[in-house]
SEFIZA-3560 file (N, C-alpha, C; in Angstrom, 3 decimals):
REM SEFIZA-3560
<numar><xx>5.570</xx><yy>-15.206</yy><zz>-38.043</zz><atom>N</atom></numar>
<numar><xx>6.727</xx><yy>-15.855</yy><zz>-38.606</zz><atom>CA</atom></numar>
<numar><xx>7.939</xx><yy>-15.731</yy><zz>-37.693</zz><atom>C</atom></numar>
<numar><xx>7.986</xx><yy>-14.688</yy><zz>-36.893</zz><atom>N</atom></numar>
<numar><xx>9.145</xx><yy>-14.483</yy><zz>-36.021</zz><atom>CA</atom></numar>
<numar><xx>9.322</xx><yy>-15.651</yy><zz>-35.049</zz><atom>C</atom></numar>
<numar><xx>8.207</xx><yy>-16.130</yy><zz>-34.481</zz><atom>N</atom></numar>
<numar><xx>8.296</xx><yy>-17.272</yy><zz>-33.581</zz><atom>CA</atom></numar>
<numar><xx>8.843</xx><yy>-18.484</yy><zz>-34.328</zz><atom>C</atom></numar>
<numar><xx>8.313</xx><yy>-18.762</yy><zz>-35.506</zz><atom>N</atom></numar>
<numar><xx>8.729</xx><yy>-19.935</yy><zz>-36.274</zz><atom>CA</atom></numar>
<numar><xx>10.215</xx><yy>-19.861</yy><zz>-36.612</zz><atom>C</atom></numar>
<numar><xx>10.680</xx><yy>-18.704</yy><zz>-37.048</zz><atom>N</atom></numar>
<numar><xx>12.098</xx><yy>-18.559</yy><zz>-37.370</zz><atom>CA</atom></numar>
<numar><xx>12.973</xx><yy>-18.819</yy><zz>-36.153</zz><atom>C</atom></numar>
<numar><xx>12.563</xx><yy>-18.335</yy><zz>-34.995</zz><atom>N</atom></numar>
<numar><xx>13.321</xx><yy>-18.578</yy><zz>-33.765</zz><atom>CA</atom></numar>
<numar><xx>13.239</xx><yy>-20.048</yy><zz>-33.352</zz><atom>C</atom></numar>
<numar><xx>12.081</xx><yy>-20.668</yy><zz>-33.519</zz><atom>N</atom></numar>
<numar><xx>11.869</xx><yy>-22.076</yy><zz>-33.149</zz><atom>CA</atom></numar>
<numar><xx>12.744</xx><yy>-22.997</yy><zz>-33.994</zz><atom>C</atom></numar>
<numar><xx>12.983</xx><yy>-22.626</yy><zz>-35.240</zz><atom>N</atom></numar>
<numar><xx>13.762</xx><yy>-23.457</yy><zz>-36.158</zz><atom>CA</atom></numar>
<numar><xx>15.276</xx><yy>-23.399</yy><zz>-35.914</zz><atom>C</atom></numar>
<numar><xx>15.743</xx><yy>-22.566</yy><zz>-35.033</zz><atom>N</atom></numar>
<numar><xx>17.183</xx><yy>-22.441</yy><zz>-34.768</zz><atom>CA</atom></numar>
<numar><xx>17.648</xx><yy>-23.581</yy><zz>-33.874</zz><atom>C</atom></numar>
<numar><xx>17.821</xx><yy>-24.732</yy><zz>-34.471</zz><atom>N</atom></numar>
<numar><xx>18.133</xx><yy>-25.983</yy><zz>-33.774</zz><atom>CA</atom></numar>
<numar><xx>19.556</xx><yy>-26.063</yy><zz>-33.247</zz><atom>C</atom></numar>
<numar><xx>20.449</xx><yy>-25.212</yy><zz>-33.734</zz><atom>N</atom></numar>
<numar><xx>21.858</xx><yy>-25.301</yy><zz>-33.359</zz><atom>CA</atom></numar>
<numar><xx>22.215</xx><yy>-24.470</yy><zz>-32.128</zz><atom>C</atom></numar>
<numar><xx>21.245</xx><yy>-23.861</yy><zz>-31.480</zz><atom>N</atom></numar>
<numar><xx>21.491</xx><yy>-23.044</yy><zz>-30.290</zz><atom>CA</atom></numar>
<numar><xx>21.478</xx><yy>-23.900</yy><zz>-29.028</zz><atom>C</atom></numar>
<numar><xx>22.043</xx><yy>-23.362</yy><zz>-27.963</zz><atom>N</atom></numar>
<numar><xx>21.894</xx><yy>-24.008</yy><zz>-26.657</zz><atom>CA</atom></numar>
<numar><xx>20.432</xx><yy>-23.877</yy><zz>-26.251</zz><atom>C</atom></numar>
<numar><xx>20.014</xx><yy>-24.672</yy><zz>-25.309</zz><atom>N</atom></numar>
<numar><xx>18.618</xx><yy>-24.604</yy><zz>-24.849</zz><atom>CA</atom></numar>
<numar><xx>18.284</xx><yy>-23.212</yy><zz>-24.318</zz><atom>C</atom></numar>
<numar><xx>19.194</xx><yy>-22.633</yy><zz>-23.557</zz><atom>N</atom></numar>
<numar><xx>18.950</xx><yy>-21.305</yy><zz>-22.976</zz><atom>CA</atom></numar>
<numar><xx>18.830</xx><yy>-20.239</yy><zz>-24.059</zz><atom>C</atom></numar>
<numar><xx>19.708</xx><yy>-20.280</yy><zz>-25.054</zz><atom>N</atom></numar>
<numar><xx>19.673</xx><yy>-19.292</yy><zz>-26.132</zz><atom>CA</atom></numar>
<numar><xx>18.420</xx><yy>-19.472</yy><zz>-26.989</zz><atom>C</atom></numar>
<numar><xx>18.036</xx><yy>-20.717</yy><zz>-27.245</zz><atom>N</atom></numar>
<numar><xx>16.842</xx><yy>-21.004</yy><zz>-28.025</zz><atom>CA</atom></numar>
<numar><xx>15.599</xx><yy>-20.467</yy><zz>-27.310</zz><atom>C</atom></numar>
<numar><xx>15.524</xx><yy>-20.726</yy><zz>-26.022</zz><atom>N</atom></numar>
<numar><xx>14.390</xx><yy>-20.254</yy><zz>-25.230</zz><atom>CA</atom></numar>
<numar><xx>14.328</xx><yy>-18.723</yy><zz>-25.224</zz><atom>C</atom></numar>
<numar><xx>15.471</xx><yy>-18.078</yy><zz>-25.120</zz><atom>N</atom></numar>
<numar><xx>15.514</xx><yy>-16.608</yy><zz>-25.165</zz><atom>CA</atom></numar>
<numar><xx>15.038</xx><yy>-16.102</yy><zz>-26.525</zz><atom>C</atom></numar>
<numar><xx>15.332</xx><yy>-16.853</yy><zz>-27.589</zz><atom>N</atom></numar>
<numar><xx>14.914</xx><yy>-16.450</yy><zz>-28.925</zz><atom>CA</atom></numar>
<numar><xx>13.415</xx><yy>-16.497</yy><zz>-29.140</zz><atom>C</atom></numar>
<numar><xx>12.749</xx><yy>-17.478</yy><zz>-28.523</zz><atom>N</atom></numar>
<numar><xx>11.295</xx><yy>-17.575</yy><zz>-28.699</zz><atom>CA</atom></numar>
<numar><xx>10.520</xx><yy>-16.789</yy><zz>-27.635</zz><atom>C</atom></numar>
<numar><xx>11.189</xx><yy>-16.406</yy><zz>-26.562</zz><atom>N</atom></numar>
<numar><xx>10.522</xx><yy>-15.716</yy><zz>-25.444</zz><atom>CA</atom></numar>
<numar><xx>9.734</xx><yy>-14.470</yy><zz>-25.859</zz><atom>C</atom></numar>
<numar><xx>10.269</xx><yy>-13.583</yy><zz>-26.711</zz><atom>N</atom></numar>
<numar><xx>9.506</xx><yy>-12.362</yy><zz>-27.039</zz><atom>CA</atom></numar>
<numar><xx>8.188</xx><yy>-12.618</yy><zz>-27.767</zz><atom>C</atom></numar>
<numar><xx>8.028</xx><yy>-13.800</yy><zz>-28.313</zz><atom>N</atom></numar>
<numar><xx>6.843</xx><yy>-14.132</yy><zz>-29.111</zz><atom>CA</atom></numar>
<numar><xx>5.921</xx><yy>-15.123</yy><zz>-28.402</zz><atom>C</atom></numar>
<numar><xx>6.217</xx><yy>-15.438</yy><zz>-27.139</zz><atom>N</atom></numar>
<numar><xx>5.526</xx><yy>-16.517</yy><zz>-26.422</zz><atom>CA</atom></numar>
<numar><xx>4.912</xx><yy>-16.033</yy><zz>-25.118</zz><atom>C</atom></numar>
<numar><xx>3.855</xx><yy>-16.740</yy><zz>-24.701</zz><atom>N</atom></numar>
<numar><xx>3.289</xx><yy>-16.492</yy><zz>-23.383</zz><atom>CA</atom></numar>
<numar><xx>4.203</xx><yy>-17.119</yy><zz>-22.318</zz><atom>C</atom></numar>
<numar><xx>4.054</xx><yy>-16.673</yy><zz>-21.087</zz><atom>N</atom></numar>
<numar><xx>4.818</xx><yy>-17.266</yy><zz>-19.982</zz><atom>CA</atom></numar>
<numar><xx>4.491</xx><yy>-18.747</yy><zz>-19.847</zz><atom>C</atom></numar>
<numar><xx>3.249</xx><yy>-19.121</yy><zz>-20.110</zz><atom>N</atom></numar>
<numar><xx>2.825</xx><yy>-20.514</yy><zz>-20.058</zz><atom>CA</atom></numar>
<numar><xx>3.629</xx><yy>-21.379</yy><zz>-21.028</zz><atom>C</atom></numar>
<numar><xx>3.789</xx><yy>-20.921</yy><zz>-22.269</zz><atom>N</atom></numar>
<numar><xx>4.535</xx><yy>-21.698</yy><zz>-23.252</zz><atom>CA</atom></numar>
<numar><xx>6.013</xx><yy>-21.789</yy><zz>-22.871</zz><atom>C</atom></numar>
<numar><xx>6.577</xx><yy>-20.707</yy><zz>-22.392</zz><atom>N</atom></numar>
<numar><xx>7.987</xx><yy>-20.734</yy><zz>-21.977</zz><atom>CA</atom></numar>
<numar><xx>8.182</xx><yy>-21.766</yy><zz>-20.873</zz><atom>C</atom></numar>
<numar><xx>7.259</xx><yy>-21.822</yy><zz>-19.916</zz><atom>N</atom></numar>
<numar><xx>7.345</xx><yy>-22.835</yy><zz>-18.851</zz><atom>CA</atom></numar>
<numar><xx>7.273</xx><yy>-24.247</yy><zz>-19.425</zz><atom>C</atom></numar>
<numar><xx>6.397</xx><yy>-24.466</yy><zz>-20.401</zz><atom>N</atom></numar>
<numar><xx>6.256</xx><yy>-25.793</yy><zz>-20.998</zz><atom>CA</atom></numar>
<numar><xx>7.497</xx><yy>-26.216</yy><zz>-21.785</zz><atom>C</atom></numar>
<numar><xx>8.188</xx><yy>-25.261</yy><zz>-22.384</zz><atom>N</atom></numar>
<numar><xx>9.341</xx><yy>-25.571</yy><zz>-23.222</zz><atom>CA</atom></numar>
<numar><xx>10.681</xx><yy>-25.431</yy><zz>-22.503</zz><atom>C</atom></numar>
<numar><xx>10.639</xx><yy>-25.155</yy><zz>-21.217</zz><atom>N</atom></numar>
<numar><xx>11.859</xx><yy>-24.915</yy><zz>-20.436</zz><atom>CA</atom></numar>
<numar><xx>12.870</xx><yy>-26.055</yy><zz>-20.550</zz><atom>C</atom></numar>
<numar><xx>12.431</xx><yy>-27.277</yy><zz>-20.634</zz><atom>N</atom></numar>
<numar><xx>13.321</xx><yy>-28.442</yy><zz>-20.707</zz><atom>CA</atom></numar>
<numar><xx>13.534</xx><yy>-28.943</yy><zz>-22.131</zz><atom>C</atom></numar>
<numar><xx>12.985</xx><yy>-28.242</yy><zz>-23.114</zz><atom>N</atom></numar>
<numar><xx>13.084</xx><yy>-28.699</yy><zz>-24.505</zz><atom>CA</atom></numar>
<numar><xx>14.513</xx><yy>-28.610</yy><zz>-25.030</zz><atom>C</atom></numar>
<numar><xx>14.853</xx><yy>-29.537</yy><zz>-25.885</zz><atom>N</atom></numar>
<numar><xx>16.154</xx><yy>-29.551</yy><zz>-26.548</zz><atom>CA</atom></numar>
<numar><xx>15.956</xx><yy>-29.065</yy><zz>-27.979</zz><atom>C</atom></numar>
<numar><xx>16.520</xx><yy>-27.901</yy><zz>-28.341</zz><atom>N</atom></numar>
<numar><xx>16.302</xx><yy>-27.391</yy><zz>-29.692</zz><atom>CA</atom></numar>
<numar><xx>16.785</xx><yy>-28.336</yy><zz>-30.791</zz><atom>C</atom></numar>
<numar><xx>17.730</xx><yy>-29.194</yy><zz>-30.495</zz><atom>N</atom></numar>
<numar><xx>18.200</xx><yy>-30.160</yy><zz>-31.492</zz><atom>CA</atom></numar>
<numar><xx>17.093</xx><yy>-31.131</yy><zz>-31.883</zz><atom>C</atom></numar>
<numar><xx>16.058</xx><yy>-31.249</yy><zz>-31.061</zz><atom>N</atom></numar>
<numar><xx>14.958</xx><yy>-32.168</yy><zz>-31.349</zz><atom>CA</atom></numar>
<numar><xx>13.869</xx><yy>-31.530</yy><zz>-32.224</zz><atom>C</atom></numar>
<numar><xx>14.008</xx><yy>-30.253</yy><zz>-32.563</zz><atom>N</atom></numar>
<numar><xx>13.045</xx><yy>-29.613</yy><zz>-33.461</zz><atom>CA</atom></numar>
<numar><xx>13.072</xx><yy>-30.386</yy><zz>-34.778</zz><atom>C</atom></numar>
<numar><xx>11.931</xx><yy>-30.901</yy><zz>-35.222</zz><atom>N</atom></numar>
<numar><xx>11.903</xx><yy>-31.843</yy><zz>-36.344</zz><atom>CA</atom></numar>
<numar><xx>11.880</xx><yy>-31.225</yy><zz>-37.748</zz><atom>C</atom></numar>
<numar><xx>12.226</xx><yy>-29.969</yy><zz>-37.879</zz><atom>N</atom></numar>
<numar><xx>12.192</xx><yy>-29.323</yy><zz>-39.200</zz><atom>CA</atom></numar>
<numar><xx>13.360</xx><yy>-28.346</yy><zz>-39.305</zz><atom>C</atom></numar>
<numar><xx>13.620</xx><yy>-27.903</yy><zz>-40.532</zz><atom>N</atom></numar>
<numar><xx>14.731</xx><yy>-26.984</yy><zz>-40.750</zz><atom>CA</atom></numar>
<numar><xx>14.340</xx><yy>-25.689</yy><zz>-41.445</zz><atom>C</atom></numar>
<numar><xx>13.205</xx><yy>-25.696</yy><zz>-42.164</zz><atom>N</atom></numar>
<numar><xx>12.838</xx><yy>-24.474</yy><zz>-42.879</zz><atom>CA</atom></numar>
<numar><xx>11.346</xx><yy>-24.430</yy><zz>-43.204</zz><atom>C</atom></numar>
<numar><xx>10.873</xx><yy>-23.199</yy><zz>-43.431</zz><atom>N</atom></numar>
<numar><xx>9.494</xx><yy>-22.968</yy><zz>-43.857</zz><atom>CA</atom></numar>
<numar><xx>9.378</xx><yy>-23.353</yy><zz>-45.329</zz><atom>C</atom></numar>
<numar><xx>8.270</xx><yy>-24.019</yy><zz>-45.682</zz><atom>N</atom></numar>
<numar><xx>8.085</xx><yy>-24.502</yy><zz>-47.058</zz><atom>CA</atom></numar>
<numar><xx>6.742</xx><yy>-24.107</yy><zz>-47.658</zz><atom>C</atom></numar>
<numar><xx>6.224</xx><yy>-22.984</yy><zz>-47.294</zz><atom>N</atom></numar>
<numar><xx>4.957</xx><yy>-22.575</yy><zz>-47.891</zz><atom>CA</atom></numar>
<numar><xx>4.336</xx><yy>-21.412</yy><zz>-47.155</zz><atom>C</atom></numar>
<numar><xx>3.102</xx><yy>-21.113</yy><zz>-47.505</zz><atom>N</atom></numar>
<numar><xx>2.384</xx><yy>-19.993</yy><zz>-46.907</zz><atom>CA</atom></numar>
<numar><xx>1.644</xx><yy>-20.402</yy><zz>-45.642</zz><atom>C</atom></numar>
<numar><xx>1.516</xx><yy>-19.470</yy><zz>-44.742</zz><atom>N</atom></numar>
<numar><xx>0.776</xx><yy>-19.683</yy><zz>-43.502</zz><atom>CA</atom></numar>
<numar><xx>-0.710</xx><yy>-19.839</yy><zz>-43.780</zz><atom>C</atom></numar>
<numar><xx>-1.372</xx><yy>-20.617</yy><zz>-42.948</zz><atom>N</atom></numar>
<numar><xx>-2.837</xx><yy>-20.687</yy><zz>-42.947</zz><atom>CA</atom></numar>
<numar><xx>-3.283</xx><yy>-20.113</yy><zz>-41.614</zz><atom>C</atom></numar>
<numar><xx>-4.103</xx><yy>-19.074</yy><zz>-41.654</zz><atom>N</atom></numar>
<numar><xx>-4.525</xx><yy>-18.370</yy><zz>-40.442</zz><atom>CA</atom></numar>
<numar><xx>-6.020</xx><yy>-18.540</yy><zz>-40.254</zz><atom>C</atom></numar>
<numar><xx>-6.416</xx><yy>-18.931</yy><zz>-39.036</zz><atom>N</atom></numar>
<numar><xx>-7.830</xx><yy>-19.063</yy><zz>-38.686</zz><atom>CA</atom></numar>
<numar><xx>-8.084</xx><yy>-18.262</yy><zz>-37.420</zz><atom>C</atom></numar>
<numar><xx>-8.777</xx><yy>-17.147</yy><zz>-37.555</zz><atom>N</atom></numar>
<numar><xx>-9.163</xx><yy>-16.352</yy><zz>-36.393</zz><atom>CA</atom></numar>
<numar><xx>-10.356</xx><yy>-17.032</yy><zz>-35.727</zz><atom>C</atom></numar>
<numar><xx>-10.206</xx><yy>-17.407</yy><zz>-34.484</zz><atom>N</atom></numar>
<numar><xx>-11.297</xx><yy>-18.076</yy><zz>-33.757</zz><atom>CA</atom></numar>
<numar><xx>-12.211</xx><yy>-17.068</yy><zz>-33.068</zz><atom>C</atom></numar>
<numar><xx>-11.626</xx><yy>-16.025</yy><zz>-32.507</zz><atom>N</atom></numar>
<numar><xx>-12.382</xx><yy>-14.920</yy><zz>-31.920</zz><atom>CA</atom></numar>
<numar><xx>-11.415</xx><yy>-13.749</yy><zz>-31.756</zz><atom>C</atom></numar>
<numar><xx>-11.843</xx><yy>-12.674</yy><zz>-31.100</zz><atom>N</atom></numar>
<numar><xx>-11.012</xx><yy>-11.476</yy><zz>-30.995</zz><atom>CA</atom></numar>
<numar><xx>-9.707</xx><yy>-11.715</yy><zz>-30.239</zz><atom>C</atom></numar>
<numar><xx>-9.653</xx><yy>-12.755</yy><zz>-29.436</zz><atom>N</atom></numar>
<numar><xx>-8.465</xx><yy>-12.997</yy><zz>-28.630</zz><atom>CA</atom></numar>
<numar><xx>-7.747</xx><yy>-14.298</yy><zz>-28.906</zz><atom>C</atom></numar>
<numar><xx>-8.191</xx><yy>-15.051</yy><zz>-29.925</zz><atom>N</atom></numar>
<numar><xx>-7.599</xx><yy>-16.361</yy><zz>-30.204</zz><atom>CA</atom></numar>
<numar><xx>-7.491</xx><yy>-16.576</yy><zz>-31.716</zz><atom>C</atom></numar>
<numar><xx>-6.285</xx><yy>-16.914</yy><zz>-32.155</zz><atom>N</atom></numar>
<numar><xx>-6.027</xx><yy>-17.211</yy><zz>-33.562</zz><atom>CA</atom></numar>
<numar><xx>-5.169</xx><yy>-18.456</yy><zz>-33.657</zz><atom>C</atom></numar>
<numar><xx>-5.390</xx><yy>-19.250</yy><zz>-34.696</zz><atom>N</atom></numar>
<numar><xx>-4.568</xx><yy>-20.432</yy><zz>-34.945</zz><atom>CA</atom></numar>
<numar><xx>-3.856</xx><yy>-20.252</yy><zz>-36.279</zz><atom>C</atom></numar>
<numar><xx>-2.583</xx><yy>-20.606</yy><zz>-36.290</zz><atom>N</atom></numar>
<numar><xx>-1.771</xx><yy>-20.487</yy><zz>-37.501</zz><atom>CA</atom></numar>
<numar><xx>-1.110</xx><yy>-21.829</yy><zz>-37.764</zz><atom>C</atom></numar>
<numar><xx>-1.146</xx><yy>-22.275</yy><zz>-38.994</zz><atom>N</atom></numar>
<numar><xx>-0.425</xx><yy>-23.473</yy><zz>-39.397</zz><atom>CA</atom></numar>
<numar><xx>0.655</xx><yy>-23.062</yy><zz>-40.385</zz><atom>C</atom></numar>
<numar><xx>1.894</xx><yy>-23.485</yy><zz>-40.086</zz><atom>N</atom></numar>
<numar><xx>3.048</xx><yy>-23.139</yy><zz>-40.907</zz><atom>CA</atom></numar>
<numar><xx>3.595</xx><yy>-24.417</yy><zz>-41.529</zz><atom>C</atom></numar>
<numar><xx>3.591</xx><yy>-24.541</yy><zz>-42.861</zz><atom>N</atom></numar>
<numar><xx>4.173</xx><yy>-25.728</yy><zz>-43.496</zz><atom>CA</atom></numar>
<numar><xx>5.702</xx><yy>-25.658</yy><zz>-43.419</zz><atom>C</atom></numar>
<numar><xx>6.302</xx><yy>-26.732</yy><zz>-42.934</zz><atom>N</atom></numar>
<numar><xx>7.751</xx><yy>-26.791</yy><zz>-42.773</zz><atom>CA</atom></numar>
<numar><xx>8.324</xx><yy>-27.946</yy><zz>-43.576</zz><atom>C</atom></numar>
<numar><xx>9.622</xx><yy>-28.109</yy><zz>-43.515</zz><atom>N</atom></numar>
<numar><xx>10.321</xx><yy>-29.087</yy><zz>-44.345</zz><atom>CA</atom></numar>
<numar><xx>9.885</xx><yy>-30.526</yy><zz>-44.107</zz><atom>C</atom></numar>
<numar><xx>9.398</xx><yy>-30.850</yy><zz>-42.926</zz><atom>N</atom></numar>
<numar><xx>9.020</xx><yy>-32.247</yy><zz>-42.669</zz><atom>CA</atom></numar>
<numar><xx>7.675</xx><yy>-32.380</yy><zz>-41.965</zz><atom>C</atom></numar>
<numar><xx>6.843</xx><yy>-31.371</yy><zz>-42.090</zz><atom>N</atom></numar>
<numar><xx>5.534</xx><yy>-31.406</yy><zz>-41.456</zz><atom>CA</atom></numar>
<numar><xx>4.976</xx><yy>-30.000</yy><zz>-41.332</zz><atom>C</atom></numar>
<numar><xx>4.112</xx><yy>-29.808</yy><zz>-40.351</zz><atom>N</atom></numar>
<numar><xx>3.511</xx><yy>-28.495</yy><zz>-40.122</zz><atom>CA</atom></numar>
<numar><xx>3.589</xx><yy>-28.135</yy><zz>-38.653</zz><atom>C</atom></numar>
<numar><xx>3.755</xx><yy>-26.871</yy><zz>-38.414</zz><atom>N</atom></numar>
<numar><xx>3.756</xx><yy>-26.335</yy><zz>-37.057</zz><atom>CA</atom></numar>
<numar><xx>2.427</xx><yy>-25.639</yy><zz>-36.849</zz><atom>C</atom></numar>
<numar><xx>1.656</xx><yy>-26.115</yy><zz>-35.880</zz><atom>N</atom></numar>
<numar><xx>0.352</xx><yy>-25.524</yy><zz>-35.564</zz><atom>CA</atom></numar>
<numar><xx>0.529</xx><yy>-24.682</yy><zz>-34.308</zz><atom>C</atom></numar>
<numar><xx>0.247</xx><yy>-23.389</yy><zz>-34.418</zz><atom>N</atom></numar>
<numar><xx>0.440</xx><yy>-22.457</yy><zz>-33.318</zz><atom>CA</atom></numar>
<numar><xx>-0.904</xx><yy>-21.889</yy><zz>-32.871</zz><atom>C</atom></numar>
<numar><xx>-1.092</xx><yy>-21.801</yy><zz>-31.573</zz><atom>N</atom></numar>
<numar><xx>-2.252</xx><yy>-21.131</yy><zz>-31.009</zz><atom>CA</atom></numar>
<numar><xx>-1.769</xx><yy>-19.823</yy><zz>-30.411</zz><atom>C</atom></numar>
<numar><xx>-2.330</xx><yy>-18.712</yy><zz>-30.871</zz><atom>N</atom></numar>
<numar><xx>-1.919</xx><yy>-17.395</yy><zz>-30.410</zz><atom>CA</atom></numar>
<numar><xx>-3.035</xx><yy>-16.745</yy><zz>-29.607</zz><atom>C</atom></numar>
<numar><xx>-2.625</xx><yy>-16.068</yy><zz>-28.543</zz><atom>N</atom></numar>
<numar><xx>-3.549</xx><yy>-15.319</yy><zz>-27.706</zz><atom>CA</atom></numar>
<numar><xx>-3.211</xx><yy>-13.841</yy><zz>-27.788</zz><atom>C</atom></numar>
<numar><xx>-4.227</xx><yy>-12.997</yy><zz>-27.764</zz><atom>N</atom></numar>
<numar><xx>-4.008</xx><yy>-11.554</yy><zz>-27.729</zz><atom>CA</atom></numar>
<numar><xx>-3.684</xx><yy>-11.159</yy><zz>-26.296</zz><atom>C</atom></numar>
<numar><xx>-2.581</xx><yy>-10.422</yy><zz>-26.134</zz><atom>N</atom></numar>
<numar><xx>-2.162</xx><yy>-9.984</yy><zz>-24.797</zz><atom>CA</atom></numar>
<numar><xx>-1.559</xx><yy>-8.590</yy><zz>-24.903</zz><atom>C</atom></numar>
<numar><xx>-2.221</xx><yy>-7.617</yy><zz>-24.290</zz><atom>N</atom></numar>
<numar><xx>-1.720</xx><yy>-6.240</yy><zz>-24.271</zz><atom>CA</atom></numar>
<numar><xx>-1.421</xx><yy>-5.703</yy><zz>-25.675</zz><atom>C</atom></numar>
<numar><xx>-2.320</xx><yy>-5.952</yy><zz>-26.602</zz><atom>N</atom></numar>
<numar><xx>-2.169</xx><yy>-5.434</yy><zz>-27.946</zz><atom>CA</atom></numar>
<numar><xx>-1.211</xx><yy>-6.219</yy><zz>-28.834</zz><atom>C</atom></numar>
<numar><xx>-0.729</xx><yy>-7.368</yy><zz>-28.372</zz><atom>N</atom></numar>
<numar><xx>0.186</xx><yy>-8.204</yy><zz>-29.153</zz><atom>CA</atom></numar>
<numar><xx>-0.362</xx><yy>-9.618</yy><zz>-29.228</zz><atom>C</atom></numar>
<numar><xx>0.042</xx><yy>-10.341</yy><zz>-30.254</zz><atom>N</atom></numar>
<numar><xx>-0.296</xx><yy>-11.755</yy><zz>-30.377</zz><atom>CA</atom></numar>
<numar><xx>0.901</xx><yy>-12.562</yy><zz>-29.901</zz><atom>C</atom></numar>
<numar><xx>0.667</xx><yy>-13.479</yy><zz>-28.951</zz><atom>N</atom></numar>
<numar><xx>1.726</xx><yy>-14.329</yy><zz>-28.413</zz><atom>CA</atom></numar>
<numar><xx>1.361</xx><yy>-15.794</yy><zz>-28.583</zz><atom>C</atom></numar>
<numar><xx>2.346</xx><yy>-16.604</yy><zz>-28.912</zz><atom>N</atom></numar>
<numar><xx>2.125</xx><yy>-18.036</yy><zz>-29.073</zz><atom>CA</atom></numar>
<numar><xx>1.946</xx><yy>-18.658</yy><zz>-27.690</zz><atom>C</atom></numar>
<numar><xx>0.854</xx><yy>-19.403</yy><zz>-27.524</zz><atom>N</atom></numar>
<numar><xx>0.552</xx><yy>-20.037</yy><zz>-26.242</zz><atom>CA</atom></numar>
<numar><xx>0.642</xx><yy>-21.559</yy><zz>-26.313</zz><atom>C</atom></numar>
<numar><xx>0.548</xx><yy>-22.119</yy><zz>-27.518</zz><atom>N</atom></numar>
<numar><xx>0.619</xx><yy>-23.562</yy><zz>-27.675</zz><atom>CA</atom></numar>
<numar><xx>1.245</xx><yy>-23.893</yy><zz>-29.021</zz><atom>C</atom></numar>
<numar><xx>2.019</xx><yy>-24.983</yy><zz>-29.029</zz><atom>N</atom></numar>
<numar><xx>2.705</xx><yy>-25.454</yy><zz>-30.226</zz><atom>CA</atom></numar>
<numar><xx>2.376</xx><yy>-26.928</yy><zz>-30.409</zz><atom>C</atom></numar>
<numar><xx>1.998</xx><yy>-27.280</yy><zz>-31.624</zz><atom>N</atom></numar>
<numar><xx>1.740</xx><yy>-28.691</yy><zz>-31.939</zz><atom>CA</atom></numar>
<numar><xx>2.463</xx><yy>-29.021</yy><zz>-33.233</zz><atom>C</atom></numar>
<numar><xx>3.233</xx><yy>-30.093</yy><zz>-33.219</zz><atom>N</atom></numar>
<numar><xx>3.936</xx><yy>-30.548</yy><zz>-34.404</zz><atom>CA</atom></numar>
<numar><xx>3.082</xx><yy>-31.594</yy><zz>-35.112</zz><atom>C</atom></numar>
<numar><xx>2.860</xx><yy>-31.416</yy><zz>-36.395</zz><atom>N</atom></numar>
<numar><xx>2.081</xx><yy>-32.355</yy><zz>-37.188</zz><atom>CA</atom></numar>
<numar><xx>3.013</xx><yy>-32.930</yy><zz>-38.252</zz><atom>C</atom></numar>
<numar><xx>3.404</xx><yy>-34.182</yy><zz>-38.075</zz><atom>N</atom></numar>
<numar><xx>4.342</xx><yy>-34.839</yy><zz>-38.986</zz><atom>CA</atom></numar>
<numar><xx>3.664</xx><yy>-35.170</yy><zz>-40.302</zz><atom>C</atom></numar>
<numar><xx>4.397</xx><yy>-35.047</yy><zz>-41.410</zz><atom>N</atom></numar>
<numar><xx>3.852</xx><yy>-35.390</yy><zz>-42.727</zz><atom>CA</atom></numar>
<numar><xx>3.780</xx><yy>-36.877</yy><zz>-42.889</zz><atom>C</atom></numar>
//
C-alpha cells in the first residue's frame, strides 16, 4: 500500500513524486517513470481491498482498486523486501 499511497500524490513535482515512490520501487521502474508527470495519475484514492497473487517465491502481483480503475503492480523480491517493478493502469 505504501507504493500506491505515494503514487497517488498527484500534486507533487515530478522530482518529489519520484522520490516518494523510490523506496518501494526497483531501479528499473524508477528509470521507466523518470519522465512521468504525477498530475497525469488517473486516480485519487483507494476504493477497496487488494487482490494478491503470488506467482512464485520471487514474484507477486497485486491489484489495487482505485477511484477510476485499478492499479496492477508486479513486485519482485529483492534483498528480503518486495519492490514494485512494473505498473499497469486498468481503466474502468
